[in-house]
Residue frames relative to the residue before (quaternion, step in Angstrom):
aa qw qx qy qz dx dy dz
M 1.0000 0.0000 0.0000 0.0000 0.00 0.00 0.00
P 0.4771 -0.6613 0.4733 0.3333 3.68 -0.72 0.86
K 0.6035 -0.5750 0.4322 0.3441 3.53 -1.18 0.64
G 0.8170 0.2393 -0.2018 0.4843 3.52 -0.92 0.94
K 0.5978 0.5429 -0.3779 0.4529 3.60 1.22 0.14
R 0.3053 -0.7455 0.5638 0.1820 3.52 -1.12 0.64
A 0.5219 -0.6133 0.4772 0.3517 3.57 -1.09 0.62
A 0.1902 -0.7870 0.5785 0.0987 3.60 -0.89 0.87
G 0.5968 -0.5587 0.4359 0.3764 3.53 -1.26 0.39
P 0.7339 -0.3994 0.2764 0.4749 3.57 -1.26 0.01
P 0.4213 -0.7248 0.4774 0.2632 3.58 -0.81 0.94
L 0.5049 -0.6044 0.5178 0.3341 3.48 -1.30 0.55
V 0.2136 -0.7944 0.5605 0.0958 3.58 -0.82 1.00
F 0.0440 -0.7644 0.6431 0.0120 3.59 -0.85 1.02
A 0.0969 -0.7898 0.6048 0.0338 3.54 -1.02 0.82
G 0.8175 0.2767 -0.1954 0.4658 3.55 -1.33 0.37
P 0.8423 -0.0821 0.0985 0.5235 3.59 -1.06 -0.86
A 0.6279 0.5553 -0.3502 0.4180 3.58 0.94 -0.80
A 0.6577 0.5117 -0.3243 0.4477 3.51 0.92 -0.80
R 0.6658 0.4985 -0.3243 0.4507 3.58 0.94 -0.76
E 0.6260 0.5412 -0.3293 0.4548 3.57 1.10 -0.71
V 0.6434 0.5092 -0.3202 0.4736 3.57 0.96 -0.85
R 0.6760 0.4950 -0.3140 0.4465 3.55 0.77 -1.05
A 0.6813 0.4977 -0.3030 0.4431 3.63 0.92 -0.87
A 0.7452 0.4323 -0.2219 0.4567 3.56 0.99 -0.89
G 0.4221 0.7649 -0.4217 0.2426 3.49 1.27 -0.44
P 0.7256 0.4121 -0.2707 0.4800 3.66 0.62 -1.18
V 0.6371 0.5131 -0.3662 0.4435 3.65 0.91 -0.74
L 0.6719 0.5019 -0.3206 0.4403 3.58 0.78 -0.95
G 0.6236 0.5263 -0.3502 0.4599 3.59 1.01 -0.70
R 0.6639 0.5009 -0.3076 0.4622 3.60 0.90 -0.82
A 0.6451 0.4993 -0.3227 0.4800 3.57 1.02 -0.92
A 0.6490 0.5190 -0.3474 0.4344 3.65 0.83 -0.79
R 0.6555 0.4913 -0.3171 0.4779 3.57 1.05 -0.80
L 0.6522 0.5162 -0.3288 0.4474 3.61 0.96 -0.72
L 0.7603 0.4032 -0.2169 0.4608 3.53 0.94 -0.86
A 0.5267 0.6767 -0.4223 0.2938 3.65 1.05 -0.46
A 0.7030 0.4786 -0.3097 0.4252 3.61 0.66 -1.06
P 0.7012 0.4600 -0.2975 0.4562 3.67 0.72 -0.98
L 0.6543 0.5184 -0.3266 0.4433 3.60 0.99 -0.79
L 0.6482 0.4986 -0.3275 0.4733 3.53 1.02 -0.79
A 0.6572 0.5178 -0.3230 0.4424 3.61 0.95 -0.78
L 0.6582 0.5173 -0.2884 0.4649 3.50 1.10 -0.85
A 0.6246 0.5406 -0.3212 0.4630 3.48 1.11 -0.85
A 0.6497 0.5061 -0.3216 0.4674 3.59 0.97 -0.73
L 0.6507 0.5151 -0.3095 0.4641 3.57 1.03 -0.82
A 0.6641 0.5229 -0.2962 0.4447 3.57 1.01 -0.94
C 0.6633 0.5139 -0.3198 0.4401 3.60 1.20 -0.46
L 0.4446 0.6783 -0.4740 0.3430 3.58 1.33 -0.02
P 0.6046 -0.5467 0.4193 0.3998 3.62 -1.16 0.56
A 0.6539 -0.5526 0.3559 0.3746 3.50 -1.23 0.72
G 0.7549 0.3968 -0.2030 0.4811 3.64 1.00 -0.77
A 0.3056 0.8021 -0.4768 0.1893 3.57 1.21 0.33
A 0.6909 0.4531 -0.2668 0.4961 3.56 1.19 -0.68
A 0.7640 0.2901 -0.1828 0.5465 3.58 1.18 -0.21
D 0.7098 -0.3912 0.3085 0.4980 3.60 -1.17 -0.18
E 0.5015 -0.6688 0.4660 0.2898 3.51 -0.99 0.87
E 0.2236 -0.7955 0.5541 0.1003 3.55 -0.76 1.04
P 0.5266 -0.6075 0.4742 0.3589 3.61 -1.11 0.59
E 0.3689 -0.7115 0.5593 0.2118 3.51 -1.28 0.58
A 0.6282 -0.5046 0.4374 0.3992 3.53 -1.29 0.31
F 0.0144 0.7873 -0.6158 -0.0271 3.60 -1.14 0.46
T 0.3672 -0.7189 0.5609 0.1839 3.52 -1.32 0.49
M 0.4023 -0.7042 0.5189 0.2702 3.60 -0.82 0.85
A 0.2436 -0.8324 0.4910 0.0822 3.48 -0.54 1.27
D 0.5461 0.6233 -0.4097 0.3812 3.56 1.23 -0.26
P 0.3879 -0.7449 0.4869 0.2400 3.65 -0.67 0.99
R 0.5559 0.5925 -0.3879 0.4353 3.56 1.34 -0.16
I 0.6591 0.4884 -0.2946 0.4902 3.56 1.15 -0.53
V 0.0982 0.8258 -0.5425 0.1185 3.55 -0.15 1.28
E 0.7784 0.1840 -0.1044 0.5910 3.60 1.22 -0.34
S 0.0277 -0.8217 0.5672 -0.0485 3.55 0.60 1.14
S 0.0269 -0.8680 0.4941 -0.0415 3.53 -0.24 1.26
G 0.7714 0.1525 -0.1248 0.6051 3.58 1.29 -0.28
L 0.1394 -0.7901 0.5966 0.0184 3.52 -1.27 0.60
A 0.0932 0.7808 -0.6134 0.0737 3.59 -0.94 0.86
A 0.3908 -0.7117 0.5384 0.2254 3.55 -0.89 1.05
S 0.4775 -0.6954 0.4645 0.2695 3.56 -0.80 1.02
L 0.3595 -0.7331 0.5401 0.2038 3.52 -1.11 0.71
R 0.7105 0.4472 -0.2212 0.4963 3.51 1.17 -0.64
H 0.7790 0.2555 -0.1132 0.5614 3.57 1.10 -0.62
P 0.3171 -0.7822 0.5062 0.1770 3.64 -0.10 1.27
G 0.8161 0.2500 -0.1893 0.4854 3.53 -0.99 0.88
V 0.6370 0.5025 -0.3263 0.4851 3.64 1.21 0.02
Y 0.1417 -0.7871 0.5985 0.0463 3.53 -1.07 0.95
W 0.3056 -0.7303 0.5827 0.1836 3.52 -1.07 0.80
T 0.0554 0.7833 -0.6162 0.0611 3.55 -1.02 0.91
H 0.1448 -0.7736 0.6125 0.0730 3.56 -1.30 0.05
N 0.5361 -0.6019 0.4767 0.3508 3.54 -1.25 0.29
D 0.5704 -0.5522 0.4821 0.3706 3.55 -1.33 0.20
S 0.7936 -0.2398 0.1946 0.5242 3.60 -1.01 -0.71
D 0.7837 0.3487 -0.2688 0.4381 3.60 -1.33 0.19
D 0.5982 0.4822 -0.3993 0.5002 3.55 0.97 0.96
A 0.6062 -0.5229 0.4447 0.4017 3.49 -1.34 0.20
A 0.5572 -0.5904 0.4599 0.3598 3.58 -1.22 0.41
R 0.3680 0.7296 -0.4946 0.2959 3.58 -0.07 1.24
L 0.2598 -0.7323 0.6141 0.1382 3.47 -1.37 0.53
F 0.2237 -0.7610 0.5988 0.1103 3.54 -1.12 0.80
A 0.2300 -0.7409 0.6162 0.1358 3.52 -1.01 0.98
V 0.0840 -0.8320 0.5483 -0.0088 3.61 -0.35 1.23
D 0.3920 -0.7097 0.5444 0.2153 3.56 -0.97 0.98
G 0.3810 -0.7735 0.4643 0.2025 3.55 -0.56 1.16
A 0.6107 0.5606 -0.3418 0.4426 3.51 1.27 -0.22
T 0.8184 0.2367 -0.1060 0.5127 3.53 1.11 -0.72
G 0.4155 -0.7017 0.4646 0.3451 3.52 1.29 -0.45
E 0.5387 0.6315 -0.4008 0.3877 3.61 1.20 0.02
T 0.4365 -0.6617 0.5303 0.3007 3.57 -1.13 0.70
V 0.1980 -0.7982 0.5634 0.0789 3.54 -0.87 1.06
A 0.7926 0.0079 -0.0253 0.6091 3.62 1.21 -0.12
T 0.1546 -0.7510 0.6384 0.0670 3.53 -1.27 0.66
V 0.1118 -0.7920 0.5996 0.0270 3.53 -0.67 1.18
T 0.1903 -0.8042 0.5587 0.0697 3.53 -0.63 1.15
L 0.2663 -0.7645 0.5574 0.1844 3.70 -0.77 0.96
S 0.2600 -0.7776 0.5633 0.1018 3.52 -0.75 1.17
G 0.8370 0.2705 -0.1956 0.4336 3.50 -1.22 0.76
V 0.6746 0.4442 -0.3139 0.4991 3.62 1.15 0.33
Q 0.5386 -0.6871 0.4071 0.2685 3.51 -1.15 0.71
A 0.1272 -0.8173 0.5417 0.1496 3.58 1.15 -0.74
R 0.0060 0.8523 -0.5215 0.0394 3.57 0.61 1.19
D 0.7676 -0.1578 0.1295 0.6076 3.61 0.90 -0.94
V 0.0329 -0.8351 0.5489 -0.0125 3.60 0.20 1.27
E 0.1121 -0.8685 0.4818 -0.0313 3.48 -0.70 1.25
A 0.8237 0.0966 -0.0196 0.5583 3.51 1.24 -0.44
V 0.0847 -0.7747 0.6235 0.0626 3.50 -1.31 0.45
S 0.0028 -0.8016 0.5955 -0.0519 3.57 -1.00 0.87
L 0.3187 -0.7289 0.5640 0.2212 3.55 -1.20 0.42
G 0.3244 -0.7534 0.5514 0.1522 3.55 -1.04 0.91
P 0.6813 -0.4983 0.3535 0.4033 3.55 -1.33 0.22
D 0.6371 0.5264 -0.3252 0.4595 3.54 1.26 -0.41
G 0.5584 -0.6217 0.3894 0.3873 3.59 1.25 0.03
D 0.5081 0.6410 -0.4017 0.4117 3.55 1.30 0.20
L 0.3850 -0.6649 0.5953 0.2352 3.53 -1.29 0.60
Y 0.1176 -0.7653 0.6297 0.0629 3.62 -0.98 0.88
V 0.1431 -0.7920 0.5932 0.0197 3.55 -0.61 1.19
G 0.2180 -0.8095 0.5356 0.1018 3.54 -0.80 1.01
D 0.1064 -0.7582 0.6427 0.0262 3.56 -0.52 1.25
I 0.2622 0.8194 -0.4298 0.2738 3.52 0.82 1.26
G 0.4851 0.6640 -0.4590 0.3363 3.66 1.11 0.07
D 0.0736 -0.7618 0.6435 0.0126 3.54 -1.24 0.54
N 0.1799 -0.8202 0.5347 0.0947 3.59 -0.01 1.27
Y 0.6377 0.4839 -0.3367 0.4959 3.62 1.29 -0.11
D 0.5144 -0.7169 0.3782 0.2800 3.58 1.22 0.57
G 0.8033 -0.3081 0.1195 0.4956 3.50 0.92 1.06
A 0.3648 0.7441 -0.4703 0.3034 3.54 1.18 0.66
W 0.7032 0.4629 -0.2785 0.4622 3.64 1.06 -0.56
S 0.4055 -0.7597 0.4595 0.2174 3.55 -0.69 1.05
E 0.7707 0.2026 -0.0964 0.5964 3.56 1.25 -0.50
V 0.0381 -0.7470 0.6615 0.0546 3.45 -1.32 0.67
W 0.3560 -0.7760 0.4939 0.1651 3.64 -1.17 0.23
I 0.2095 -0.7133 0.6548 0.1361 3.47 -1.39 0.51
Y 0.1654 -0.7764 0.6030 0.0796 3.57 -0.93 0.93
R 0.0931 -0.7972 0.5959 0.0285 3.56 -0.90 0.90
L 0.0986 0.7664 -0.6264 0.1032 3.53 -1.05 0.96
P 0.5568 -0.5994 0.4404 0.3697 3.65 -1.11 0.57
E 0.4584 -0.6261 0.5381 0.3290 3.55 -1.10 0.64
P 0.5051 -0.6963 0.4099 0.3032 3.60 -0.72 1.09
A 0.4394 -0.6707 0.5211 0.2923 3.57 -1.02 0.69
E 0.7580 0.2362 -0.1446 0.5905 3.62 1.11 -0.59
L 0.4020 -0.7238 0.5133 0.2258 3.55 -1.03 0.79
A 0.3507 0.7131 -0.5215 0.3105 3.55 0.02 1.26
D 0.5892 -0.5582 0.4208 0.4052 3.61 -1.11 0.51
A 0.1172 0.7962 -0.5825 0.1147 3.57 -0.93 0.88
T 0.2553 -0.7157 0.6218 0.1898 3.53 -1.32 0.33
V 0.0173 -0.7919 0.6088 -0.0435 3.59 -0.89 0.98
T 0.3475 -0.6841 0.6025 0.2198 3.48 -1.37 0.52
P 0.2281 -0.8140 0.5157 0.1389 3.61 -0.36 1.17
T 0.5346 -0.5287 0.5353 0.3849 3.48 -1.40 0.11
V 0.1992 -0.7993 0.5603 0.0866 3.62 -0.90 0.93
Y 0.0837 -0.7807 0.6178 0.0415 3.59 -0.87 0.98
T 0.2998 -0.7359 0.5838 0.1667 3.58 -0.88 0.95
V 0.1158 -0.8209 0.5591 -0.0147 3.62 -0.82 1.04
Q 0.0111 -0.7441 0.6680 0.0062 3.49 -1.22 0.83
Y 0.3879 -0.6839 0.5639 0.2527 3.56 -1.29 0.38
A 0.5483 -0.6510 0.4155 0.3208 3.54 -0.97 0.95
D 0.7720 0.3117 -0.1944 0.5188 3.63 1.02 -0.65
G 0.7620 -0.4109 0.1919 0.4623 3.59 1.02 0.75
P 0.7213 -0.4602 0.2823 0.4338 3.65 -1.27 0.36
R 0.0496 -0.7704 0.6355 0.0066 3.56 -1.19 0.69
D 0.3813 -0.6412 0.6088 0.2697 3.46 -1.36 0.48
A 0.0438 0.8199 -0.5638 0.0893 3.64 -0.69 1.06
E 0.0873 -0.8044 0.5836 0.0697 3.51 -1.17 0.65
A 0.6513 0.4865 -0.3013 0.4983 3.65 1.28 0.09
L 0.0603 0.7491 -0.6565 0.0644 3.53 -0.91 1.02
M 0.0041 0.7993 -0.5982 0.0573 3.57 -0.84 1.09
V 0.1531 -0.7511 0.6298 0.1253 3.57 -0.94 0.84
H 0.4263 -0.7056 0.5025 0.2605 3.56 -0.76 1.01
P 0.4287 -0.7614 0.4315 0.2244 3.62 -0.64 1.12
V 0.6900 0.4161 -0.2909 0.5159 3.64 1.22 -0.06
T 0.7842 0.3302 -0.1928 0.4887 3.60 0.75 -0.87
G 0.4053 -0.7303 0.4602 0.3011 3.50 1.17 -0.53
R 0.4980 0.6773 -0.4272 0.3329 3.53 1.25 -0.13
V 0.3549 -0.7553 0.5232 0.1730 3.62 -1.01 0.84
Y 0.1031 -0.7930 0.6004 0.0018 3.50 -0.97 0.98
L 0.1470 -0.7536 0.6363 0.0748 3.58 -1.16 0.77
V 0.1691 -0.7428 0.6397 0.1021 3.51 -1.32 0.52
S 0.3566 -0.7226 0.5390 0.2453 3.54 -0.66 1.03
K 0.5666 -0.6212 0.4232 0.3377 3.60 -1.10 0.62
K 0.7437 -0.2066 0.1653 0.6140 3.59 0.96 -0.88
Q 0.1420 0.7527 -0.6408 0.0514 3.50 -1.28 0.31
D 0.8361 -0.0745 0.0088 0.5434 3.55 -0.64 1.15
G 0.7761 -0.3764 0.1850 0.4710 3.58 0.92 0.91
G 0.7916 0.1892 -0.1115 0.5702 3.58 1.23 -0.18
A 0.4215 -0.6646 0.5489 0.2817 3.51 -1.37 -0.09
K 0.2234 -0.7586 0.5924 0.1536 3.52 -1.39 0.17
L 0.4100 -0.6675 0.5836 0.2139 3.51 -1.26 0.72
Y 0.0529 -0.7992 0.5988 0.0068 3.66 -0.79 0.98
A 0.2793 -0.7509 0.5871 0.1161 3.46 -1.14 0.90
G 0.3268 -0.7223 0.5653 0.2279 3.66 -0.87 0.79
P 0.7010 -0.3874 0.3641 0.4754 3.56 -1.32 -0.18
E 0.6500 -0.5138 0.3651 0.4246 3.56 -1.17 0.36
R 0.7677 0.0791 -0.0423 0.6345 3.53 1.12 -0.67
L 0.3906 -0.7082 0.5357 0.2428 3.62 -0.77 0.92
S 0.2726 -0.7589 0.5789 0.1211 3.53 -1.15 0.81
E 0.4444 -0.6791 0.5250 0.2564 3.58 -1.05 0.84
S 0.7154 0.3991 -0.2475 0.5174 3.62 1.13 -0.56
G 0.8103 0.2564 -0.1828 0.4942 3.54 -0.97 0.68
V 0.5996 -0.5675 0.4397 0.3536 3.50 -1.31 -0.42
N 0.2687 -0.7504 0.5781 0.1746 3.56 -0.99 0.80
T 0.2160 -0.8056 0.5445 0.0883 3.48 -0.58 1.20
F 0.1883 -0.7801 0.5885 0.0987 3.59 -0.85 1.05
E 0.2826 -0.7822 0.5475 0.0928 3.50 -0.81 1.21
P 0.5014 -0.6520 0.4715 0.3181 3.58 -1.09 0.67
V 0.2249 -0.7983 0.5521 0.0851 3.56 -0.92 0.99
A 0.8059 -0.0791 0.1215 0.5741 3.56 0.84 -1.03
D 0.4612 -0.6263 0.5542 0.2964 3.54 -1.26 0.47
I 0.1270 -0.7918 0.5947 0.0558 3.61 -0.97 0.83
G 0.2938 -0.8058 0.4949 0.1395 3.52 -0.68 1.10
L 0.5446 0.5754 -0.4223 0.4404 3.54 0.97 0.92
W 0.3805 -0.5921 0.6310 0.3264 3.51 -1.38 0.05
V 0.1083 -0.8717 0.4773 0.0254 3.56 0.11 1.32
T 0.1503 -0.7887 0.5941 0.0489 3.50 -1.08 1.01
D 0.7862 -0.0962 0.0137 0.6103 3.60 1.18 -0.17
G 0.0999 -0.7879 0.6056 0.0501 3.55 -1.34 0.25
A 0.0143 -0.7988 0.6007 0.0301 3.57 -1.16 0.32
F 0.3854 -0.6685 0.5929 0.2303 3.57 -1.31 0.65
S 0.5090 -0.5858 0.5239 0.3512 3.54 -1.23 0.55
P 0.6597 -0.5445 0.3397 0.3909 3.61 -1.11 0.43
D 0.7164 0.3988 -0.2685 0.5055 3.58 1.16 -0.51
G 0.5137 -0.6926 0.3759 0.3393 3.58 1.32 0.06
T 0.5485 0.6320 -0.4099 0.3630 3.66 1.14 0.15
R 0.7521 0.2986 -0.1890 0.5563 3.61 1.18 -0.18
L 0.1090 -0.7493 0.6510 0.0541 3.55 -1.24 0.69
L 0.0935 -0.7854 0.6110 0.0327 3.49 -0.86 1.05
L 0.0633 -0.7770 0.6257 0.0286 3.53 -0.94 1.00
R 0.1116 -0.8194 0.5599 0.0523 3.54 -0.92 0.82
G 0.2269 -0.7162 0.6346 0.1812 3.50 -1.39 0.40
Y 0.7658 -0.3128 0.2446 0.5058 3.50 -1.17 -0.35
F 0.8331 0.1091 -0.0081 0.5422 3.63 0.87 -0.97
T 0.7165 0.3811 -0.2362 0.5345 3.56 1.25 0.03
A 0.0749 -0.7682 0.6332 0.0578 3.48 -1.42 0.25
Q 0.0633 -0.7977 0.5987 0.0361 3.58 -1.13 0.61
M 0.2657 -0.7559 0.5826 0.1362 3.54 -0.94 1.05
Y 0.1008 -0.7850 0.6089 0.0527 3.58 -1.16 0.76
R 0.3579 -0.6578 0.6009 0.2795 3.52 -1.16 0.48
W 0.3026 -0.7672 0.5456 0.1492 3.54 -0.83 1.09
E 0.1260 0.7956 -0.5800 0.1214 3.58 -0.49 1.17
D 0.8631 -0.0472 0.0069 0.5028 3.59 -0.78 1.10
G 0.7345 -0.4635 0.2423 0.4324 3.54 0.91 0.87
T 0.7047 0.3828 -0.2646 0.5355 3.55 1.26 0.29
P 0.4474 -0.6907 0.5010 0.2680 3.59 -1.15 0.64
Q 0.1340 -0.7426 0.6521 0.0727 3.56 -1.11 0.84
E 0.3734 -0.7647 0.4833 0.2054 3.55 -0.47 1.26
L 0.3093 -0.7415 0.5732 0.1611 3.50 -0.96 1.00
S 0.5221 -0.6553 0.4574 0.2979 3.62 -1.15 0.72
R 0.6379 0.5368 -0.3305 0.4425 3.52 1.08 -0.68
R 0.3247 -0.7981 0.4810 0.1620 3.54 -0.76 0.99
V 0.3132 -0.6742 0.6397 0.1952 3.54 -1.31 0.54
I 0.1696 -0.7916 0.5822 0.0744 3.55 -0.73 1.04
P 0.1998 -0.8072 0.5347 0.1502 3.62 -0.18 1.11
P 0.5723 -0.5806 0.4218 0.3968 3.65 -1.14 0.46
L 0.5643 -0.5877 0.4635 0.3483 3.49 -1.24 0.61
Q 0.0855 0.8071 -0.5773 0.0900 3.62 -0.60 1.18
A 0.5961 -0.5873 0.3840 0.3902 3.62 -1.01 0.66
Q 0.7991 -0.0562 0.0504 0.5964 3.60 1.00 -0.79
G 0.1531 -0.8429 0.5096 0.0795 3.53 0.24 1.26
E 0.0391 -0.8575 0.5110 -0.0441 3.53 -0.37 1.24
S 0.8619 0.1681 -0.0483 0.4759 3.60 0.77 -0.78
V 0.0316 -0.7869 0.6160 0.0152 3.64 -1.19 0.29
T 0.0778 0.7640 -0.6398 0.0308 3.50 -1.32 0.59
F 0.4155 -0.6442 0.5483 0.3341 3.53 -1.20 0.39
T 0.4867 -0.5969 0.5151 0.3761 3.57 -1.15 0.47
A 0.7084 -0.4878 0.3124 0.4032 3.55 -1.30 0.37
D 0.7140 0.4315 -0.2775 0.4765 3.65 1.02 -0.58
G 0.5145 -0.6900 0.3916 0.3253 3.62 1.29 0.06
R 0.5810 0.6424 -0.3609 0.3458 3.64 1.19 -0.13
T 0.7883 0.2317 -0.0947 0.5620 3.58 1.21 -0.49
L 0.2908 -0.6947 0.6285 0.1945 3.49 -1.30 0.55
M 0.2218 -0.7483 0.6156 0.1092 3.53 -1.09 0.84
F 0.1060 -0.8186 0.5634 0.0362 3.61 -0.56 1.08
G 0.0934 -0.8215 0.5622 0.0206 3.56 -0.80 1.00
S 0.2212 -0.7688 0.5892 0.1130 3.54 -1.26 0.41
E 0.5465 -0.6004 0.4748 0.3398 3.53 -1.37 0.14
G 0.5573 0.6054 -0.4569 0.3380 3.53 -1.31 0.14
E 0.6253 -0.5271 0.4248 0.3881 3.49 -1.38 0.36
A 0.8332 0.0785 -0.0899 0.5400 3.58 -1.06 0.81
S 0.1854 0.8184 -0.5249 0.1424 3.59 0.91 0.88
A 0.4241 -0.7149 0.5097 0.2218 3.52 -1.12 0.65
V 0.1463 -0.7080 0.6796 0.1239 3.54 -1.30 0.53
E 0.0895 -0.8428 0.5288 -0.0451 3.44 -0.67 1.31
P 0.4092 -0.7471 0.4761 0.2184 3.62 -0.91 0.84
V 0.0357 -0.7438 0.6658 0.0473 3.59 -1.19 0.57
P 0.2647 -0.7819 0.5430 0.1540 3.60 -0.37 1.28
L 0.3421 -0.7418 0.5508 0.1713 3.55 -1.22 0.72
A 0.0605 -0.7743 0.6296 -0.0187 3.50 -1.35 0.56
G 0.8092 0.3007 -0.1832 0.4704 3.50 -1.30 0.30
E 0.8338 -0.2031 0.1306 0.4964 3.56 -1.02 -0.74
L 0.5327 0.6308 -0.3953 0.4025 3.51 1.32 -0.23
L 0.5994 0.5798 -0.3720 0.4076 3.56 1.12 -0.53
P 0.5429 -0.5880 0.4769 0.3634 3.62 -1.04 0.70
D 0.6364 -0.5656 0.3655 0.3762 3.64 -1.05 0.67
S 0.6812 0.4980 -0.3187 0.4318 3.59 0.81 -0.86
V 0.6330 0.5086 -0.3282 0.4826 3.60 1.09 -0.63
A 0.6760 0.4747 -0.3200 0.4639 3.59 0.87 -0.84
R 0.6343 0.5080 -0.3511 0.4651 3.65 0.99 -0.62
Q 0.6021 0.5631 -0.3408 0.4519 3.55 1.06 -0.73
D 0.6834 0.4984 -0.2710 0.4595 3.49 0.95 -1.06
A 0.6315 0.5431 -0.3235 0.4489 3.50 1.07 -0.86
A 0.6624 0.5050 -0.3010 0.4643 3.54 0.93 -0.96
E 0.6592 0.5185 -0.3009 0.4540 3.59 0.98 -0.74
D 0.6933 0.4440 -0.2525 0.5084 3.50 1.20 -0.81
G 0.5662 -0.6261 0.3814 0.3767 3.65 1.26 -0.04
G 0.5365 0.6335 -0.4085 0.3794 3.52 1.26 0.15
G 0.6875 -0.4727 0.3583 0.4190 3.54 -1.30 -0.09
A 0.2265 -0.7683 0.5782 0.1553 3.47 -1.29 0.24
G 0.1547 0.8153 -0.5339 0.1623 3.54 0.94 0.95
P 0.7450 -0.4139 0.2651 0.4510 3.59 -1.28 0.01
D 0.7368 0.4002 -0.2305 0.4938 3.61 1.10 -0.63
A 0.3765 0.7471 -0.4806 0.2630 3.60 1.19 0.14
G 0.5214 0.6497 -0.4293 0.3488 3.58 1.08 -0.62
S 0.7796 0.3447 -0.1995 0.4834 3.57 0.61 -1.12
E 0.7065 0.4687 -0.3063 0.4329 3.63 0.70 -1.01
A 0.6812 0.4683 -0.3134 0.4674 3.67 0.81 -0.88
G 0.6340 0.5299 -0.3492 0.4419 3.60 0.97 -0.83
D 0.6733 0.4848 -0.3055 0.4673 3.62 0.90 -0.91
A 0.6423 0.5459 -0.3155 0.4357 3.59 0.97 -0.85
A 0.7565 0.3798 -0.1879 0.4981 3.54 0.97 -0.92
D 0.3919 0.7620 -0.4536 0.2452 3.55 1.30 -0.13
G 0.6925 0.4648 -0.3157 0.4524 3.62 0.68 -0.93
D 0.6590 0.4936 -0.3362 0.4572 3.62 0.87 -0.81
R 0.7153 0.4564 -0.2910 0.4419 3.60 0.76 -0.88
D 0.6607 0.4872 -0.3082 0.4808 3.60 0.94 -0.82
G 0.7639 0.4039 -0.2161 0.4546 3.57 0.97 -0.81
A 0.3503 0.7767 -0.4753 0.2194 3.58 1.28 0.01
R 0.7053 0.4557 -0.2657 0.4736 3.51 0.85 -0.97
I 0.6488 0.5137 -0.3195 0.4616 3.52 0.99 -0.85
S 0.6825 0.4797 -0.3134 0.4536 3.60 0.84 -0.91
T 0.6215 0.5390 -0.3561 0.4432 3.60 0.98 -0.63
R 0.6950 0.4464 -0.2802 0.4891 3.52 0.85 -0.90
T 0.6289 0.5257 -0.3486 0.4545 3.58 0.97 -0.68
A 0.6548 0.4993 -0.3379 0.4557 3.59 0.86 -0.90
L 0.6308 0.5333 -0.3386 0.4506 3.63 0.92 -0.83
T 0.6689 0.5027 -0.3102 0.4513 3.54 0.91 -0.93
L 0.6675 0.4887 -0.3212 0.4609 3.64 0.88 -0.86
V 0.6462 0.4918 -0.3525 0.4651 3.65 0.90 -0.80
L 0.6493 0.5106 -0.3350 0.4533 3.63 0.85 -0.92
A 0.6602 0.4978 -0.3284 0.4565 3.65 0.90 -0.81
A 0.6508 0.5164 -0.3226 0.4537 3.54 0.97 -0.87
V 0.6427 0.5217 -0.3276 0.4554 3.63 0.96 -0.75
V 0.6619 0.5046 -0.3083 0.4607 3.55 0.95 -0.92
V 0.6552 0.5120 -0.3241 0.4511 3.60 0.94 -0.91
L 0.6381 0.5401 -0.3165 0.4483 3.51 0.99 -0.98
G 0.6812 0.5044 -0.2879 0.4457 3.55 0.86 -1.02
L 0.6569 0.4904 -0.3157 0.4778 3.59 0.93 -0.89
R 0.6361 0.5231 -0.3517 0.4450 3.62 0.95 -0.79
R 0.6781 0.4922 -0.3039 0.4533 3.57 0.85 -0.84
L 0.5948 0.5848 -0.3368 0.4368 3.48 1.20 -0.82
F 0.7481 0.4106 -0.2326 0.4666 3.54 0.68 -1.20
S 0.5696 0.5764 -0.3790 0.4469 3.62 1.18 -0.61
R 0.6953 0.4745 -0.2871 0.4571 3.58 0.82 -0.90
R 0.6071 0.5464 -0.3313 0.4723 3.51 1.10 -0.83
G 0.6556 0.5138 -0.3087 0.4592 3.68 0.99 -0.92
Q 0.6829 0.4805 -0.2874 0.4693 3.59 1.00 -0.85
G 0.7188 0.4429 -0.2661 0.4651 3.55 1.00 -0.60
G 0.5901 0.6122 -0.3505 0.3928 3.56 1.27 -0.38
């Protein structure tokens, strides 16, 4: 074997016309390969970029891996620990919260609530004070219990298993007992709101006192009728949007002066066996929808147009060079909707078109040279 040569595998054998074609095309194929190699490699690298590389990175769906989580009924995006979500089981469980890593679905901490019964825990929310509010507000007897409870505890600074004694608030409704599964704490005012699951064909939004009291009973007053069968709700991080969900439906509201204003643009939740929970991501751009059951999934739904919280829409308008007036939230969001929703599609489409153009050009040059040399 000549020096510097490597042994090769069995050669491909061509005979007859095939052999002549290969010999004739060999130099041209070599030149075409050299012409196409660099751009193809560059395009391949670009095509491997994440789908959201040209836009803001969006959270991905995840599955709760903890076998103890079998009835995830509430969901709240952590304020202190990015990418972590707080959840809890429904009835028939100990009084505890699970901190779940949204990247892996693994539980990274379990917080046990001491000294409380946890009769039917249905919701969890974070307040502007950094505290977690847990709603023991369910009533499987459709309004048979005269009192329900809200538990309040600081969100832990460190993610580790712990036992805490929460502050307990006793709650009643001004118009009588209700079955409820939605508790939301406004992120600016700190006021607590509840939504009944159903009552005489509909639901109601109830506002608590400006400040909850540990002594006596906190009476929640009806604020608005809600035309959904509500299983959970969440305020946007800036407090300008309220999302309420049912098993298969969802409705976004603009929050103005303590009341919800229904938006015409719809939110389409993912199809889930028993849609139970929802939360905004910490940046306010995405809704995370959860469901009950073993190994239950949490799935993202990105927002656009008037569905975006006002602060997010103003930020986008400023980045796009637009105005940031009081109505920029809806107008700028709608104007930029196509660009933002299509960012990933346009990036992939552009790459595909460029790749196709390079291939066509290469093949054209290949056959042109073959024709000239034939």
